[in-house]
C-alpha positions as CSV (number, residue, x, y, z in Angstrom):
1,X,0.0,0.0,0.0
2,X,1.0,3.6,-0.6
3,X,2.6,6.1,1.7
4,X,0.1,8.3,3.6
5,X,1.7,11.2,1.7
6,X,0.0,9.8,-1.4
7,X,-3.3,10.2,0.4
8,X,-2.8,13.6,2.1
9,X,-1.9,16.0,-0.7
10,X,-1.9,19.8,-0.6
11,X,-3.3,21.4,-3.7
12,X,-6.0,23.6,-5.3
13,X,-9.6,22.7,-5.2
14,X,-12.3,22.1,-6.1
15,X,-11.6,18.5,-7.2
16,X,-8.5,16.3,-6.8
17,X,-9.6,14.2,-9.7
18,X,-10.7,17.1,-11.9
19,X,-7.9,19.6,-11.2
20,X,-5.0,18.1,-9.3
21,X,-5.0,14.9,-11.5
22,X,-5.2,16.6,-14.9
23,X,-2.6,19.2,-13.8
24,X,-0.2,16.4,-12.8
25,X,-0.9,14.6,-16.1
26,X,-0.2,17.7,-18.2
27,X,3.0,18.4,-16.3
28,X,4.1,14.8,-16.8
29,X,3.3,14.9,-20.5
30,X,5.0,18.2,-21.2
31,X,8.1,17.0,-19.3
32,X,8.3,14.1,-21.7
33,X,7.5,16.0,-24.9
34,X,8.8,19.5,-24.2
35,X,9.6,20.3,-27.8
36,X,6.1,20.2,-29.2
37,X,4.8,23.3,-30.9
38,X,1.5,23.0,-29.1
39,X,-0.6,20.6,-27.1
40,X,-4.1,19.4,-27.0
41,X,-5.9,17.9,-24.0
42,X,-9.1,16.0,-24.7
43,X,-11.3,15.4,-21.6
44,X,-13.7,12.4,-21.5
45,X,-16.4,11.1,-19.2
46,X,-16.8,12.8,-15.9
47,X,-13.9,15.1,-16.6
48,X,-15.9,16.5,-19.6
49,X,-19.3,16.4,-18.1
50,X,-18.4,18.3,-14.9
51,X,-15.1,19.8,-16.1
52,X,-16.5,23.4,-16.4
53,X,-17.9,23.4,-12.8
54,X,-14.8,21.7,-11.5
55,X,-12.5,24.3,-13.2
56,X,-10.7,21.6,-15.1
57,X,-10.1,23.7,-18.2
58,X,-9.0,26.7,-16.0
59,X,-6.5,24.5,-14.2
60,X,-5.0,23.2,-17.5
61,X,-4.8,26.6,-19.1
62,X,-2.9,27.8,-16.0
63,X,-0.3,25.1,-16.6
64,X,0.0,26.2,-20.2
65,X,0.5,29.8,-19.1
66,X,3.0,28.9,-16.4
67,X,5.1,26.9,-18.8
68,X,4.6,29.4,-21.6
69,X,3.2,26.7,-23.9
70,X,0.4,26.8,-26.5
71,X,-2.5,24.5,-25.7
72,X,-6.1,23.7,-26.2
73,X,-8.7,21.9,-24.1
74,X,-11.5,19.9,-25.7
75,X,-14.5,18.4,-24.0
76,X,-15.7,15.0,-25.3
77,X,-18.9,14.0,-23.6
78,X,-18.9,10.4,-24.8
79,X,-19.1,7.9,-21.9
80,X,-18.9,4.7,-24.0
81,X,-16.0,2.3,-23.9
82,X,-14.0,4.2,-21.3
83,X,-11.5,2.3,-19.2
84,X,-12.0,4.8,-16.4
85,X,-14.7,7.6,-16.2
86,X,-12.0,10.2,-15.7
87,X,-10.0,9.8,-18.9
88,X,-7.9,12.4,-20.7
89,X,-5.8,12.1,-23.8
90,X,-2.9,14.6,-24.2
91,X,-1.4,15.2,-27.6
92,X,1.9,16.8,-28.7
93,X,1.5,18.6,-32.0
94,X,4.4,19.6,-34.3
95,X,4.7,22.8,-36.4
96,X,3.0,21.1,-39.3
97,X,-0.1,20.5,-37.2
98,X,0.4,16.7,-36.9
99,X,0.1,14.7,-33.7
100,X,3.6,13.4,-32.9
101,X,2.8,11.8,-29.6
102,X,-0.2,11.1,-27.4
103,X,-0.8,9.5,-24.0
104,X,-4.0,8.4,-22.3
105,X,-4.1,9.2,-18.6
106,X,-6.7,8.2,-16.0
107,X,-7.4,10.5,-13.0
108,X,-8.2,7.7,-10.5
109,X,-9.0,9.9,-7.5
110,X,-7.2,11.9,-4.9
111,X,-4.9,13.5,-7.5
112,X,-3.5,10.1,-8.5
113,X,-2.9,9.0,-12.1
114,X,-2.7,5.8,-14.1
115,X,-1.4,5.3,-17.7
116,X,-2.8,2.3,-19.5
117,X,-4.0,0.9,-16.2
118,X,-0.7,1.2,-14.4
119,X,-0.8,3.5,-11.3
120,X,2.0,6.0,-11.5
121,X,2.3,5.9,-7.7
122,X,3.2,2.3,-7.4
123,X,6.8,3.1,-6.7
124,X,5.5,4.8,-3.5
125,X,4.2,1.6,-2.0
126,X,5.7,1.3,1.5
127,X,3.4,-1.0,3.4
128,X,3.6,-4.8,3.0
129,X,-0.1,-5.2,3.5
130,X,-3.1,-5.5,1.1
131,X,-6.0,-5.5,3.5
132,X,-6.8,-4.0,6.9
133,X,-7.0,-7.5,8.4
134,X,-3.3,-7.9,7.7
135,X,-2.5,-4.6,9.5
136,X,-4.5,-5.6,12.5
137,X,-2.8,-9.0,12.6
138,X,0.6,-7.3,12.5
139,X,-0.4,-5.2,15.4
140,X,-1.5,-8.2,17.4
141,X,1.6,-10.2,16.6
142,X,4.0,-7.4,17.4
143,X,2.0,-5.9,20.3
144,X,1.8,-2.5,18.7
145,X,-0.7,0.1,17.6
146,X,-1.8,1.4,14.3
147,X,0.4,4.5,14.9
148,X,3.3,2.1,15.3
149,X,2.5,0.6,11.9
150,X,2.9,4.0,10.2
151,X,6.1,4.8,12.2
152,X,7.6,1.4,11.2
153,X,6.8,1.4,7.5
154,X,6.1,4.9,6.2
155,X,8.8,7.4,5.1
156,X,11.3,8.6,7.8
157,X,9.9,12.2,7.5
158,X,6.3,11.1,8.1
159,X,6.0,13.0,11.5
160,X,7.3,16.3,10.0
161,X,5.2,15.8,6.8
162,X,2.0,15.2,8.7
163,X,2.6,18.1,11.1
164,X,2.9,20.3,8.0
165,X,-0.3,18.8,6.6
166,X,-2.0,19.5,9.9
167,X,-0.8,23.1,9.9
168,X,-2.2,23.6,6.4
169,X,-5.6,22.1,7.5
170,X,-5.8,24.6,10.3
171,X,-4.8,27.5,8.1
172,X,-7.6,26.5,5.6
173,X,-10.2,26.5,8.4
174,X,-9.0,29.8,9.7
175,X,-9.2,31.4,6.3
176,X,-12.6,29.9,5.5
177,X,-14.0,31.2,8.8
178,X,-13.0,34.8,8.1
179,X,-13.9,35.0,4.4
180,X,-17.3,36.2,3.2
181,X,-18.7,36.7,-0.3
182,X,-20.0,34.6,-3.1
183,X,-18.5,31.3,-4.4
184,X,-17.5,31.3,-8.1
185,X,-20.0,29.9,-10.6
186,X,-23.5,30.4,-11.8
187,X,-25.1,29.1,-8.5
188,X,-24.1,32.4,-6.8
189,X,-23.9,30.6,-3.5
190,X,-23.1,32.7,-0.5
191,X,-20.3,31.6,1.8
192,X,-21.8,30.5,5.2
193,X,-18.9,29.5,7.4
194,X,-18.3,32.9,8.8
195,X,-21.9,33.6,9.8
196,X,-22.4,30.0,11.0
197,X,-19.4,30.3,13.3
198,X,-20.3,33.7,14.7
199,X,-24.0,33.1,15.1
200,X,-25.3,34.0,18.5
201,X,-28.5,33.2,20.4
202,X,-29.0,33.4,24.1
203,X,-31.0,30.2,24.3
204,X,-28.5,28.1,22.3
205,X,-27.6,25.0,24.3
206,X,-23.9,24.0,24.7
207,X,-24.6,20.9,22.6
208,X,-26.1,22.9,19.8
209,X,-23.2,25.4,20.0
210,X,-20.7,22.6,19.7
211,X,-22.4,21.1,16.7
212,X,-22.7,24.5,15.0
213,X,-19.0,25.2,15.4
214,X,-18.2,21.7,14.0
215,X,-20.4,22.4,11.0
216,X,-18.7,25.8,10.6
217,X,-15.2,24.3,10.4
218,X,-16.4,21.8,7.7
219,X,-18.1,24.7,5.8
220,X,-14.9,26.7,6.0
221,X,-12.8,24.1,4.3
222,X,-15.4,23.1,1.8
223,X,-16.0,26.7,0.8
224,X,-12.3,27.3,0.4
225,X,-12.2,24.2,-1.8
226,X,-15.2,25.3,-3.9
227,X,-13.4,28.6,-4.5
228,X,-10.4,26.8,-5.9
229,X,-8.3,27.6,-2.8
230,X,-5.6,25.4,-1.2
231,X,-6.9,22.4,0.7
232,X,-5.6,18.9,1.7
233,X,-7.1,15.9,0.1
234,X,-8.6,13.7,2.9
235,X,-9.1,11.6,0.9
236,X,-10.2,14.0,-1.9
237,X,-10.9,17.7,-2.4
238,X,-14.6,17.2,-2.5
239,X,-14.5,15.5,1.0
240,X,-11.7,17.7,2.4
241,X,-13.8,19.4,5.1
242,X,-14.7,16.3,7.1
243,X,-11.5,15.1,8.7
244,X,-10.0,18.5,9.4
245,X,-13.2,19.8,11.0
246,X,-13.4,16.8,13.3
247,X,-9.8,17.0,14.4
248,X,-9.8,20.8,14.8
249,X,-13.0,20.5,16.9
250,X,-11.4,17.7,19.0
251,X,-8.2,19.7,19.6
252,X,-10.1,22.8,20.7
253,X,-12.5,20.9,23.0
254,X,-10.1,18.3,24.5
255,X,-6.8,20.1,24.3
256,X,-5.0,17.5,22.2
257,X,-1.5,18.7,21.3
258,X,-0.4,18.7,17.7
259,X,1.6,15.5,18.0
260,X,-1.5,13.7,19.1
261,X,-3.4,15.0,16.1
262,X,-0.5,13.9,13.9
263,X,-0.9,10.3,15.3
264,X,-4.7,10.5,14.6
265,X,-3.9,11.5,11.0
266,X,-1.8,8.3,10.8
267,X,-4.6,6.1,11.9
268,X,-7.1,7.8,9.6
269,X,-4.5,7.6,6.8
270,X,-4.3,3.8,7.2
271,X,-8.0,3.6,6.5
272,X,-7.7,5.8,3.5
273,X,-4.9,4.0,1.8
274,X,-6.6,0.6,2.4
275,X,-9.6,1.8,0.6
276,X,-7.5,3.2,-2.3
277,X,-5.7,-0.2,-2.5
278,X,-8.9,-2.3,-2.6
279,X,-11.7,-0.1,-3.9
280,X,-11.7,3.6,-5.0
281,X,-11.8,7.1,-3.7
282,X,-13.1,8.5,-7.0
283,X,-16.6,9.9,-7.1
284,X,-16.6,9.4,-10.9
285,X,-15.9,5.7,-10.4
286,X,-17.9,4.8,-7.2
287,X,-20.0,7.8,-6.3
288,X,-19.7,10.0,-3.2
289,X,-19.5,7.0,-0.9
290,X,-15.9,6.7,-2.2
291,X,-15.2,10.3,-1.2
292,X,-17.4,11.5,1.8
293,X,-18.1,8.0,2.9
294,X,-14.4,7.2,3.1
295,X,-13.7,10.6,4.8
296,X,-16.3,9.6,7.4
297,X,-14.5,6.3,8.1
298,X,-11.1,8.1,8.4
299,X,-12.6,10.7,10.8
300,X,-14.2,8.1,12.9
301,X,-11.0,6.1,13.2
302,X,-9.1,9.3,14.1
303,X,-11.6,10.2,16.9
304,X,-11.6,6.6,18.2
305,X,-7.8,6.7,18.4
306,X,-7.9,10.0,20.3
307,X,-10.4,8.4,22.7
308,X,-8.0,5.6,23.5
309,X,-10.1,2.9,21.8
310,X,-8.5,-0.5,21.2
311,X,-7.7,-1.9,17.8
312,X,-11.1,-3.6,17.4
313,X,-13.0,-0.5,18.4
314,X,-11.1,1.8,16.1
315,X,-11.8,-0.6,13.2
316,X,-15.4,-0.8,14.1
317,X,-15.9,2.9,14.3
318,X,-14.4,3.2,10.9
319,X,-16.5,0.4,9.5
320,X,-19.8,1.8,11.0
321,X,-19.0,5.2,9.5
322,X,-18.4,3.8,6.0
323,X,-21.2,1.2,6.1
324,X,-23.9,3.8,6.5
325,X,-22.8,5.9,3.5
326,X,-22.9,3.0,1.1
327,X,-24.6,3.9,-2.1
328,X,-24.2,7.6,-1.6
329,X,-24.5,9.3,-5.0
330,X,-22.3,12.0,-6.5
331,X,-24.7,14.5,-8.1
332,X,-23.2,18.0,-8.0
333,X,-25.6,20.6,-9.2
334,X,-24.2,22.4,-12.3
335,X,-21.0,20.4,-11.9
336,X,-19.9,22.6,-9.1
337,X,-18.5,21.2,-5.9
338,X,-21.0,23.2,-3.9
339,X,-24.5,21.7,-3.7
340,X,-24.9,19.2,-2.0
341,X,-21.1,18.9,-1.4
342,X,-20.5,21.6,1.2
343,X,-23.4,20.8,3.4
344,X,-22.7,17.1,3.1
345,X,-19.2,17.6,4.5
346,X,-20.7,19.3,7.6
347,X,-23.4,16.7,8.2
348,X,-21.0,13.8,7.8
349,X,-18.5,15.3,10.2
350,X,-21.2,15.0,12.8
351,X,-21.9,11.4,11.8
352,X,-18.3,10.5,12.5
353,X,-18.9,11.2,16.2
354,X,-22.0,9.0,16.0
355,X,-20.0,6.1,14.6
356,X,-17.5,6.4,17.5
357,X,-20.3,6.3,20.0
358,X,-21.7,3.2,18.5
359,X,-18.3,1.5,18.5
360,X,-17.7,2.5,22.1
361,X,-20.6,0.5,23.3
362,X,-21.3,-2.2,20.6
363,X,-17.9,-3.4,19.3
364,X,-18.3,-6.9,20.8
365,X,-21.5,-7.5,18.9
366,X,-20.1,-6.8,15.4
367,X,-20.3,-9.2,12.6
368,X,-18.8,-7.2,9.7
369,X,-15.2,-6.3,9.2
370,X,-13.8,-3.1,7.6
371,X,-12.5,-5.2,4.7
372,X,-16.0,-6.5,4.1
373,X,-17.4,-3.0,3.8
374,X,-14.6,-1.8,1.6
375,X,-15.3,-4.6,-0.8
376,X,-19.0,-3.8,-0.6
377,X,-18.3,-0.1,-1.4
378,X,-16.4,-1.1,-4.5
379,X,-19.1,-3.5,-5.8
380,X,-21.8,-1.0,-5.0
381,X,-20.0,1.7,-6.8
382,X,-19.6,-0.4,-9.9
383,X,-23.3,-1.2,-9.8
384,X,-24.4,2.5,-9.5
385,X,-25.9,4.0,-12.5
386,X,-23.4,6.2,-14.3
387,X,-25.7,9.2,-13.9
388,X,-25.1,9.1,-10.1
389,X,-21.3,9.1,-10.5
390,X,-20.1,12.7,-10.9
391,X,-21.7,13.3,-14.2
392,X,-24.3,15.8,-13.1
393,X,-26.9,13.9,-15.1
394,X,-28.9,12.4,-12.2
395,X,-30.2,13.0,-8.7
396,X,-30.2,16.6,-7.5
397,X,-28.2,17.7,-10.5
398,X,-30.9,16.5,-12.8
399,X,-33.8,17.9,-10.7
400,X,-32.3,21.3,-10.2
401,X,-30.5,22.1,-13.4
402,X,-28.7,25.5,-13.3
């Protein structure tokens, strides 16, 4: 399995698969064919259908401008015979106008790429495990924790890297809480994090206040993402508000120091890379269950670790959180990562706490493993109608066309 640094990535929103992935693909192609007179990027499937709302063309033109290259972006809305729903073909064109080279890339989620079915990040595999059961068995056999697994197998700089990741997460929340205005796009959606955080009512209960602030943190990150700002994939841009809001809230309310939060990120990361290994974190491939559902599982595992849960309880908290988001569709209105995405991040942040509460009391009654649910997620995602997988052709996107 991959390093956690292939899961937690710092980059521009609003979509890791629609902006970060294509940016990486274009940079990779230009590096290999730098002498071309011009370039052409053809977007297929979900990249085309929601590319405008996800700012895919803007991101690619920014690469052309930065590298002082001539380039064109073409949207091909054909969904037939695609190996992956996030497919792009990049062409190098000579001065006579002929295509000299072309490469087909697949943006497989979380900013990761594959070429002809081969994941470009395979060289970053550092864990000798394929399934979560193997991780837990290793912990039992070696009398160690999930944190120890990361410390033993991930890159030597993992503590410093994750501390930097955590600092960025907090900065994104702080920026989102202090920014007002309208999000980009035709929806003209007003930012709500600032007002949500600063709301005041004399009769508000402490419980309601705590939930409101948790929601505000999730809104803050998600609104920064929707505006194309810097966020951390956890596991994707579209779900980037869930884990940071839960950890930020936990730190403020329980006084966890940054090193404890870093360890919680390790535990959450093991969940994320296990899903990437065995299923998908791509909304275009498996729906929003693969993005926000996985983020819920990661957040629940992190909270369970901070609460000193044992190995079984941490796994169960993660499994419960993921199980009850199975089948969650990806239907962004207008192709923007705004409705229902922003509100969904906030609601699911709260559900992560619910999953931890269930695990605290009911772990010994469990029958289902995390690996079982990960397999179910993948099979469910493959069975989902294409219209419900980040195409903006079904669900709310169909009902409320903008």
